[in-house]
C-alpha positions in Angstrom: -44.7 15.8 38.1 -44.3 16.4 34.4 -43.2 19.9 33.4 -43.5 20.8 29.7 -41.0 23.2 28.2 -42.8 26.1 26.6 -42.2 29.5 25.3 -38.7 31.0 24.7 -37.3 29.5 27.8 -38.3 26.0 26.7 -37.0 26.5 23.2 -33.7 27.7 24.6 -33.5 24.7 26.9 -34.3 22.4 24.0 -31.6 23.9 21.8 -29.1 23.8 24.6 -29.9 20.1 25.1 -29.3 19.4 21.4 -26.1 21.4 21.4 -24.9 19.6 24.4 -25.5 16.2 22.8 -23.6 17.5 19.7 -20.7 18.9 21.7 -20.5 15.8 23.7 -20.2 13.7 20.6 -17.5 16.1 19.1 -15.6 16.0 22.4 -15.4 12.3 22.2 -13.8 12.5 18.8 -11.5 15.4 19.7 -10.5 14.8 23.2 -6.9 14.0 24.4 -5.2 11.9 21.8 -8.4 12.3 19.9 -8.0 16.0 19.6 -7.2 17.6 16.3 -3.5 17.7 17.4 -3.9 14.1 18.4 -5.2 13.3 14.9 -2.2 15.1 13.2 0.1 13.0 15.5 -1.6 9.8 14.3 -1.4 10.9 10.6 2.3 11.7 10.9 2.9 8.4 12.7 1.2 6.4 10.0 3.1 8.2 7.3 6.4 7.6 9.2 5.5 3.9 9.5 5.0 3.7 5.8 8.3 5.6 5.2 10.3 3.3 7.3 8.7 0.3 5.6 9.4 1.8 2.2 13.1 2.2 3.1 13.4 -1.3 4.5 11.8 -2.9 1.5 13.4 -0.9 -1.2 16.4 -3.2 -1.5 14.3 -6.3 -2.1 11.8 -4.5 -4.3 14.2 -2.5 -6.5 14.5 -5.3 -9.1 10.9 -6.1 -9.0 9.9 -2.5 -9.8 12.7 -1.9 -12.3 10.5 -1.6 -15.4 7.9 0.3 -13.4 10.6 2.7 -12.2 11.6 3.4 -15.8 8.0 3.9 -16.8 7.6 6.4 -13.9 10.7 8.2 -14.9 9.5 8.6 -18.5 6.1 9.8 -17.2 7.8 12.3 -14.8 9.8 13.6 -17.8 6.6 14.0 -19.8 4.9 15.6 -16.9 7.7 18.2 -16.5 7.4 19.2 -20.2 4.2 21.0 -19.4 4.3 24.8 -19.1 4.9 25.9 -15.6 1.4 27.2 -15.0 -0.2 24.0 -16.3 2.3 22.0 -14.3 1.3 23.8 -11.1 -2.4 23.3 -11.7 -1.9 19.6 -12.5 0.1 19.0 -9.3 -2.5 21.0 -7.3 -5.5 19.2 -8.6 -3.8 15.8 -8.2 -3.0 16.5 -4.5 -6.4 18.1 -3.8 -8.4 15.3 -5.4 -6.4 12.7 -3.3 -7.1 14.4 0.0 -10.8 15.1 -1.0 -11.4 11.4 -1.7 -9.8 10.6 1.7 -12.2 13.1 3.4 -15.3 11.9 1.6 -14.6 8.2 2.2 -13.2 8.6 5.7 -16.4 7.3 7.4 -15.6 3.9 5.9 -13.8 2.9 9.2 -11.0 5.3 8.3 -9.7 2.8 5.7 -9.0 5.4 2.9 -7.0 7.9 4.9 -5.0 5.2 6.7 -4.1 3.6 3.4 -3.3 7.0 1.9 -0.9 7.9 4.7 0.8 4.5 4.7 1.1 4.2 1.0 2.4 7.8 0.5 5.0 7.2 3.2 6.0 3.9 1.7 6.3 5.4 -1.8 8.5 8.3 -0.5 10.8 5.8 1.3 11.1 3.5 -1.7 11.6 6.3 -4.2 14.2 8.0 -2.0 16.3 4.9 -1.8 16.0 4.3 -5.6 17.1 7.9 -6.2 20.0 7.6 -3.9 21.2 4.6 -5.8 21.9 6.8 -8.8 22.0 10.4 -7.4 23.5 12.2 -4.4 21.7 13.0 -1.1 22.0 16.7 -2.2 20.0 15.9 -5.4 17.3 14.0 -3.4 17.0 16.9 -0.8 16.8 19.4 -3.7 13.9 17.5 -5.2 12.0 17.1 -1.9 12.7 20.1 0.4 11.6 23.2 -1.6 8.0 22.1 -1.8 8.0 18.8 0.3 7.8 20.4 3.7 4.8 22.6 2.8 3.1 19.8 0.8 3.5 17.3 3.6 2.1 19.8 6.1 -0.9 20.3 4.0 -1.2 16.6 3.5 -1.1 15.8 7.2 -3.6 18.5 8.0 -6.0 17.1 5.4 -5.6 13.5 6.4 -5.9 14.4 10.1 -9.2 16.1 9.3 -10.4 13.0 7.4 -9.6 10.8 10.3 -11.3 13.2 12.8 -14.4 13.6 10.7 -14.7 10.0 9.9 -14.6 9.3 13.6 -17.4 11.8 14.3 -19.6 10.3 11.6 -19.0 6.7 12.8 -19.8 7.7 16.4 -22.9 9.4 15.2 -24.1 6.3 13.3 -23.4 4.0 16.3 -25.0 6.3 18.9 -27.7 7.5 16.5 -26.9 11.0 17.4 -26.5 13.3 14.3 -26.1 16.6 16.3 -22.3 16.6 16.1 -21.9 15.8 12.5 -22.8 19.3 11.1 -20.5 21.3 13.4 -17.7 18.8 12.8 -18.2 19.2 9.0 -18.0 23.0 9.3 -14.8 22.7 11.4 -13.4 20.2 9.0 -14.0 22.5 6.1 -11.9 25.3 7.9 -9.0 23.0 8.2 -9.4 21.6 4.7 -9.2 25.2 3.5 -5.9 25.6 5.2 -4.6 22.4 3.8 -5.7 23.4 0.2 -3.9 26.7 0.6 -0.7 24.9 1.6 -1.0 22.5 -1.3 -1.5 25.4 -3.7 1.7 27.0 -2.5 3.6 23.7 -2.6 2.4 23.1 -6.2 3.7 26.5 -7.3 7.0 25.9 -5.6 7.3 22.4 -7.2 6.5 23.8 -10.6 8.7 27.0 -10.5 11.4 26.4 -7.9 12.1 22.7 -7.5 13.3 22.3 -11.1 15.9 25.1 -10.5 17.0 23.4 -7.3 17.5 20.1 -9.2 19.5 21.7 -11.9 21.8 23.3 -9.3 22.2 19.9 -7.4 22.7 17.9 -10.6 
């Protein structure tokens, strides 16, 4: 016998049914090892993989990137000649735009956030080895630690959000269920706000404190 849902009770059941479908989709993308903490772990692991690869390949690539390294040094020197407020804004906008691109393009089979994590880890490993060829470990740490811990935390949070949201969108497309995308988007914006706040603090530290730390370590 067919029973039609009508009235307030029927509307409530219909809403509950839609919410259940959306929640079920989100649970699939945020369950164990796919939870938000799980995505942070994956983001850190990808970055660490790139970091190790950068350290391991630095010796063989140092000669190849000799001219590029000199160009990067000149660019960095030009960059640091900016007034500190302008430098902080430039650093913040650079970092925010990078993670925003990862988030927007994350539904493309996670390609952009994965590449961003691997590439940034690789660059950090490569640059660290190149710096240590000319400077001390203290100088390297002075250039990284004041802002790096906060910046990397914000970066990992943002890339984990990109991976998680990308998964939700991909599952929605394959299962033709759009109910979970909007709640996932709202949740992602909350975490992105936290990440952007950390990146702002890191940019201020990098512009105002890191140069002082480098002078002391030089």
